[in-house]
C-alpha positions in Angstrom: 84.8 50.4 74.0 81.4 52.0 73.2 81.5 55.6 72.2 78.6 57.7 73.3 76.4 58.7 70.4 77.8 56.0 68.1 74.5 54.1 68.0 70.9 54.7 69.3 70.2 53.2 72.6 73.8 52.5 73.6 75.3 54.0 76.7 78.8 55.4 76.3 81.5 53.6 78.4 84.9 55.1 78.7 88.0 54.6 80.9 90.5 57.3 81.9 93.5 56.9 84.1 95.3 59.1 86.7 99.0 58.2 86.9 101.4 58.3 89.7 102.0 62.1 89.5 98.3 62.9 89.2 98.1 63.5 85.5 95.7 62.0 83.0 97.6 59.2 81.3 97.3 56.7 78.4 97.6 53.2 79.7 98.0 51.6 76.3 100.8 54.0 75.4 102.5 53.3 78.8 102.3 49.5 78.7 101.9 48.7 75.1 98.4 47.2 75.2 95.1 47.1 77.0 93.2 44.3 78.8 91.8 43.5 82.2 95.2 42.1 83.3 96.9 45.3 82.3 94.3 47.3 84.2 94.7 45.2 87.3 98.5 45.7 87.0 98.1 49.5 86.7 95.8 49.6 89.8 97.6 47.2 92.1 101.2 47.5 91.1 101.7 50.9 89.4 99.4 52.7 91.8 97.2 54.4 89.1 93.5 55.2 89.5 91.0 54.0 86.9 88.1 56.4 86.2 85.2 54.6 84.5 82.3 56.6 83.1 79.0 54.9 82.1 76.5 57.6 81.1 76.0 59.7 84.3 77.7 57.0 86.5 81.3 57.3 87.5 83.5 54.7 89.2 87.0 55.2 90.6 89.2 52.2 91.4 92.5 52.2 93.3 94.6 50.3 95.8 95.8 51.9 99.0 98.8 49.6 99.0 100.2 51.1 95.9 98.4 54.4 95.1 100.3 57.6 95.1 99.3 60.7 97.2 99.5 62.9 94.0 97.0 60.5 92.4 94.6 60.8 95.3 95.0 64.6 95.2 93.9 64.6 91.6 90.9 62.4 92.4 89.9 64.8 95.1 90.0 67.7 92.6 87.9 65.7 90.2 85.3 64.9 92.9 85.0 68.6 94.0 85.0 70.1 90.5 81.7 71.5 89.3 79.9 69.3 86.7 80.4 70.0 83.1 77.6 69.7 80.5 73.8 69.5 81.1 73.1 67.1 84.0 69.5 67.1 85.2 70.0 64.7 88.2 72.8 64.3 90.7 75.7 62.3 89.3 76.1 58.9 91.0 79.7 58.0 91.9 81.3 54.9 93.2 84.7 54.3 94.7 86.2 50.8 94.6 89.1 50.7 97.0 91.4 47.8 97.8 93.2 47.6 101.1 95.1 44.8 102.9 91.7 43.6 104.2 90.1 43.3 100.8 88.1 45.3 98.3 85.1 47.5 99.1 82.7 49.6 97.0 80.9 52.7 98.2 78.3 54.5 96.0 76.8 57.9 96.7 75.4 60.9 94.8 76.7 63.2 97.6 80.4 64.1 96.9 81.0 64.8 100.6 80.9 61.2 101.6 83.3 60.1 98.8 85.6 63.0 99.5 85.8 61.9 103.2 86.6 58.3 102.1 89.5 59.5 99.8 90.9 61.6 102.6 90.9 58.7 105.0 92.6 56.6 102.3 95.3 59.3 102.0 96.1 58.7 105.7 96.6 55.0 105.3 98.1 54.9 101.8 101.4 53.1 101.5 102.7 54.4 98.2 105.1 52.5 96.1 106.5 53.2 92.7 107.2 50.9 89.7 110.8 51.0 90.8 110.1 48.7 93.7 107.2 46.7 92.4 109.7 43.9 92.1 110.9 42.9 95.6 114.6 42.1 95.8 116.7 40.7 98.6 120.5 40.8 98.2 122.2 37.5 99.1 125.8 36.7 100.1 128.0 34.7 97.7 127.9 31.8 100.2 124.1 31.5 99.5 124.9 30.2 96.0 125.5 26.7 97.3 122.0 26.7 98.7 120.5 27.6 95.3 121.8 24.4 93.9 122.3 25.9 90.4 125.3 24.3 88.7 125.0 26.7 85.7 125.2 29.8 88.0 128.2 28.3 89.9 129.9 27.5 86.7 129.3 31.0 85.2 130.7 32.7 88.3 133.7 30.3 88.3 134.3 31.0 84.6 134.0 34.8 85.3 136.6 34.6 88.0 139.0 32.5 85.8 138.6 35.1 83.0 139.4 38.0 85.4 136.0 39.5 84.8 136.7 39.8 81.0 134.1 38.7 78.4 136.1 35.9 76.8 136.3 32.1 76.9 135.2 30.3 79.0 132.5 32.9 79.8 131.6 33.4 76.2 131.4 29.7 75.6 128.7 29.4 78.3 126.7 32.3 76.8 126.7 30.9 73.3 126.0 27.3 74.3 123.1 26.2 72.1 122.0 23.7 74.8 121.5 26.5 77.4 117.9 26.4 78.5 117.9 29.5 80.7 117.2 33.2 80.5 120.4 35.1 80.1 121.2 38.5 78.8 124.2 40.8 78.2 123.7 44.5 78.5 125.8 47.7 78.1 125.1 51.2 79.4 123.1 53.4 76.9 122.3 56.8 78.3 120.1 56.3 81.4 119.1 52.8 80.4 120.9 49.7 79.1 121.1 48.1 75.6 120.6 44.4 75.3 123.4 43.1 73.1 122.5 39.5 73.6 119.4 37.8 74.9 118.2 34.3 75.3 115.0 33.2 76.9 114.3 30.0 78.7 111.3 27.7 77.8 109.5 28.8 80.9 110.2 32.5 80.6 107.2 34.8 81.0 107.4 36.4 77.5 106.8 34.8 74.2 109.2 34.2 71.3 108.1 37.3 69.4 108.9 39.5 72.4 112.3 37.8 72.8 113.2 38.5 69.2 112.6 42.2 69.7 114.9 42.2 72.8 118.2 41.8 71.2 119.7 45.1 70.0 117.1 47.2 71.8 117.2 49.1 75.1 115.4 48.0 78.2 113.1 51.1 77.9 112.2 50.2 74.3 111.5 46.5 74.5 110.6 45.3 78.0 106.8 45.5 78.5 106.9 45.7 82.3 108.0 49.1 83.7 108.6 47.7 87.2 110.9 45.0 85.7 112.8 47.6 83.8 113.6 49.6 86.9 114.5 46.5 88.8 117.0 45.3 86.2 118.5 48.8 85.9 119.1 49.0 89.6 120.7 45.6 89.8 122.8 46.3 86.8 124.1 49.6 88.2 124.8 48.0 91.6 126.9 45.2 90.0 128.8 47.7 87.8 129.6 49.9 90.8 130.7 47.0 93.0 132.7 45.2 90.2 131.5 42.0 91.9 128.8 39.4 91.2 125.4 40.3 92.6 123.0 37.6 93.7 119.4 38.5 94.5 116.2 36.7 95.4 113.4 38.5 93.4 109.7 38.1 93.6 106.7 40.1 92.4 103.8 40.3 90.0 105.0 41.0 86.4 103.0 41.7 83.2 103.9 39.1 80.7 102.8 38.3 77.1 99.9 36.1 78.4 98.9 38.2 81.4 99.8 38.8 85.0 102.2 36.3 86.6 103.4 36.0 90.2 106.9 34.8 90.0 110.0 34.1 92.2 113.5 33.8 90.9 117.2 34.3 91.5 119.0 37.0 89.5 122.8 36.6 89.2 124.4 39.7 87.7 128.0 39.8 86.7 130.0 42.9 85.6 132.2 42.2 82.6 134.9 44.0 80.6 134.1 43.7 76.9 137.3 43.7 74.8 137.3 46.1 71.9 138.2 45.1 68.4 139.9 46.8 65.5 141.6 49.3 67.8 138.5 50.2 69.7 138.7 50.5 73.5 137.1 48.0 75.8 133.8 48.8 77.4 131.8 47.6 80.5 128.6 45.6 80.6 126.9 43.0 82.6 125.7 39.4 82.2 122.4 38.5 84.0 121.4 34.9 84.5 118.0 34.1 85.9 117.5 31.0 88.0 114.1 29.6 89.0 113.3 29.1 92.7 112.8 25.4 93.3 109.1 24.4 93.9 110.0 23.0 97.4 111.4 26.4 98.5 108.4 28.3 97.1 106.1 26.1 99.2 108.2 26.7 102.3 
């Protein structure tokens, strides 16, 4: 980033963000890093507004499919606020807006036209939140046969044989060194969940360094994708409340170690009783197994 006044002849460029409740926000603090992929994720999935300033030029970028009304209200306030500092000529502003039909840019030095555009966008905005950035469809247990996943069928069978208690043969499946699949075990920890065991598959979206930080941490601490955090929390709470296996078809754009990825997968979540040791009472937790959607089904 170029800082205004750092060197003669350079024009200062800065990015600011308006979050889902209309406040100025730090994207790097929220998602752990910066980059074009992170910015695209913030705009198109989180519903944030990017405010780019280049000298006397300002550009605002948002997506009507995800932007929040509070964010647009904050943008309106920014457009109608009197200018600060010595500005000899009218400030040129541009709005880059994405809708279901594509992306359009409108530039003007008259605030009234841009204000009118933002108000029209408020009428068509379809706000989402990070909680439902991952689309999930609950499936009946009978659908497991159609998934054709022997490991998932075996895990649910072992879970039933063990009476929902975390012991052999369930534990044997989780600790199998040959298991090439993403699987995690979590326990409640305040309003989030702690990962007491995590294993990533070779085609998982995060790298080995990220996996190593998972085990022992909470979802809020270690998972880089806020939408994924809320999706996993909701599935975990549902499985614990029902005391039955939960099978879901999930899809969405997630932010992974190497950028944005559009993925489809099955999530099988099993509630378990975790036996205590040394006189300690048992506790409750969940096991979550991820199963990739076959390429043939994706194409369909």
